C-alpha positions as CSV (number, residue, x, y, z in Angstrom):
1,M,-33.8,9.4,-87.5
2,I,-30.2,9.3,-88.7
3,V,-29.1,11.5,-85.9
4,I,-30.7,9.3,-83.3
5,G,-29.1,6.2,-84.8
6,G,-25.7,7.8,-84.9
7,M,-26.0,8.7,-81.2
8,I,-27.0,5.2,-80.3
9,L,-24.2,3.6,-82.4
10,G,-21.7,6.1,-81.0
11,A,-22.6,5.3,-77.5
12,A,-22.4,1.6,-78.1
13,L,-19.0,1.8,-79.7
14,G,-17.8,3.9,-76.9
15,W,-19.0,1.4,-74.4
16,R,-17.3,-1.4,-76.3
17,N,-13.9,0.4,-76.5
18,A,-13.9,1.3,-72.9
19,A,-14.9,-2.1,-71.7
20,K,-12.3,-3.7,-74.0
21,R,-9.6,-1.5,-72.5
22,G,-10.5,-2.5,-69.0
23,G,-12.0,0.8,-67.9
24,N,-14.0,1.2,-64.7
25,R,-17.5,2.5,-64.6
26,M,-16.5,6.3,-64.9
27,D,-14.2,5.5,-67.9
28,I,-17.0,3.7,-69.6
29,A,-19.4,6.5,-68.9
30,Q,-17.0,9.1,-70.4
31,Y,-16.4,7.0,-73.5
32,V,-20.2,6.5,-74.0
33,G,-20.8,10.3,-73.5
34,V,-18.1,11.2,-76.2
35,G,-19.3,8.5,-78.5
36,F,-22.9,9.8,-78.1
37,I,-22.0,13.4,-78.9
38,A,-19.7,12.3,-81.9
39,G,-22.4,10.0,-83.3
40,G,-25.0,12.8,-83.0
41,L,-22.7,15.3,-84.8
42,L,-21.9,12.9,-87.6
43,G,-25.6,11.9,-88.0
44,L,-26.4,15.6,-88.2
45,F,-23.9,16.2,-91.0
46,V,-25.1,13.1,-92.8
47,T,-28.8,14.4,-92.6
48,I,-27.8,17.8,-93.8
49,G,-25.9,16.2,-96.7
50,V,-28.9,14.0,-97.6
51,E,-31.2,17.0,-97.5
52,K,-29.0,19.0,-99.7
53,V,-28.9,16.2,-102.4
54,L,-32.6,15.6,-102.3
């Protein structure tokens, strides 16, 4: 669940950043994709950390 949340949050932040900078549809799609992947990786590391602690 943490990974999915991270992906959604990363995609939303990527969309917001691209829209704020005045990007076109392809720029927004690229930022969303990068945010999606980065959020998923961050969520994966958080999940692994939580599992190690518990």
